[in-house]
C-alpha positions as CSV (number, residue, x, y, z in Angstrom):
1,M,-9.5,-9.2,1.6
2,K,-7.0,-11.1,3.8
3,I,-3.5,-11.7,2.6
4,N,-1.3,-14.4,4.3
5,I,2.4,-14.7,3.4
6,I,4.1,-17.8,4.7
7,G,7.8,-18.7,4.5
8,H,9.1,-22.3,4.6
9,H,12.9,-22.3,5.4
10,L,12.8,-18.6,4.5
11,E,12.4,-15.4,6.5
12,I,9.8,-13.0,5.0
13,T,11.5,-9.6,4.7
14,D,9.8,-6.3,4.3
15,G,11.0,-6.1,0.8
16,L,9.3,-9.4,-0.1
17,K,6.1,-8.2,1.6
18,D,6.1,-4.9,-0.3
19,H,6.8,-6.6,-3.6
20,I,4.0,-9.1,-3.1
21,G,1.6,-6.3,-2.0
22,K,2.4,-4.2,-5.1
23,K,1.9,-7.2,-7.4
24,L,-1.4,-8.3,-5.7
25,K,-3.0,-4.8,-6.3
26,K,-3.2,-5.8,-9.9
27,I,-5.2,-9.0,-9.0
28,E,-7.5,-7.0,-6.6
29,G,-8.6,-4.8,-9.5
30,H,-9.8,-7.8,-11.5
31,S,-12.1,-9.3,-9.0
32,Q,-14.0,-7.9,-6.0
33,E,-15.1,-11.3,-4.7
34,I,-11.7,-12.4,-3.4
35,S,-12.0,-13.4,0.3
36,E,-8.4,-14.5,1.0
37,I,-5.0,-14.9,-0.8
38,K,-2.4,-17.2,0.6
39,I,1.2,-17.0,-0.7
40,I,3.7,-19.7,0.4
41,L,7.4,-19.0,-0.3
42,S,10.1,-21.7,0.0
43,V,13.7,-22.4,-0.9
44,D,15.0,-25.8,-2.0
45,N,18.8,-25.7,-2.5
46,I,19.0,-23.2,-5.4
47,T,15.4,-23.1,-6.6
48,H,13.0,-20.5,-5.1
49,N,9.4,-21.6,-5.1
50,A,6.3,-19.4,-4.9
51,E,2.9,-21.0,-4.4
52,G,-0.4,-19.2,-4.2
53,N,-4.0,-19.9,-3.4
54,I,-6.9,-17.5,-4.1
55,Y,-10.2,-18.1,-2.4
56,L,-13.2,-16.8,-4.2
57,H,-16.9,-17.2,-3.6
58,K,-17.5,-20.9,-4.5
59,T,-14.1,-21.3,-6.2
60,D,-10.4,-21.7,-5.2
61,L,-7.6,-20.9,-7.6
62,H,-4.0,-22.4,-7.3
63,A,-0.7,-21.8,-9.0
64,K,2.9,-22.7,-8.3
65,C,6.1,-21.3,-9.9
66,S,9.9,-21.9,-9.5
67,S,13.0,-20.0,-10.6
68,S,16.5,-19.1,-9.4
69,D,15.3,-15.7,-8.0
70,M,12.5,-15.3,-5.4
71,Y,11.3,-12.0,-7.0
72,Q,11.0,-13.6,-10.4
73,S,9.1,-16.5,-8.9
74,I,6.7,-14.1,-7.3
75,D,6.2,-12.2,-10.6
76,L,5.5,-15.5,-12.5
77,L,3.1,-16.6,-9.8
78,V,1.1,-13.4,-9.8
79,S,0.9,-13.4,-13.6
80,K,-0.5,-17.0,-13.5
81,L,-3.0,-16.2,-10.8
82,D,-4.0,-13.1,-12.8
83,K,-4.7,-15.1,-15.9
84,Q,-6.7,-17.6,-13.9
85,I,-8.9,-14.8,-12.3
86,I,-9.5,-13.3,-15.7
87,K,-10.5,-16.7,-17.2
88,H,-12.8,-17.4,-14.2
89,K,-14.4,-13.9,-14.5
90,D,-15.0,-14.4,-18.3
91,K,-16.5,-17.8,-17.7
92,I,-19.0,-16.4,-15.2
93,K,-19.9,-13.6,-17.6
94,S,-20.5,-15.9,-20.4
95,H,-22.7,-18.2,-18.3
96,Q,-24.7,-15.2,-17.1
97,S,-25.2,-13.8,-20.6
98,H,-26.6,-17.1,-21.7
99,K,-29.2,-16.9,-18.9
100,N,-30.4,-13.5,-20.0
101,I,-31.1,-14.4,-23.7
102,K,-34.8,-14.6,-24.4
103,R,-35.7,-17.2,-26.9
104,T,-38.8,-16.9,-29.1
105,D,-40.1,-19.3,-31.8
106,F,-41.2,-17.4,-34.9
107,S,-41.9,-20.5,-37.0
108,A,-45.4,-21.0,-35.5
109,E,-46.7,-17.5,-36.7
110,N,-46.7,-18.4,-40.5
């Protein structure tokens, strides 16, 4: 899995990299099919924006969060992406379980 961290009008410090890395470990545990994660951090006057893209097999997930603190924006972003991955994983499981159900017609026997 490849992780890209990009800063617009912001220098990416080691503290930010470590914080993002720790938070993304949670997401990595939910899905093994993640090929790339792209995090874009930016600052507009007093708002700190965090935007994230997760590239899965056949699907891309996107979320964006803003707050007055960059670390809080990152936390909100990771929680949104985590919810999206769990929802996507549940959707795939439910589709696969419908394919495995065998249907039989018992009304013709009587």
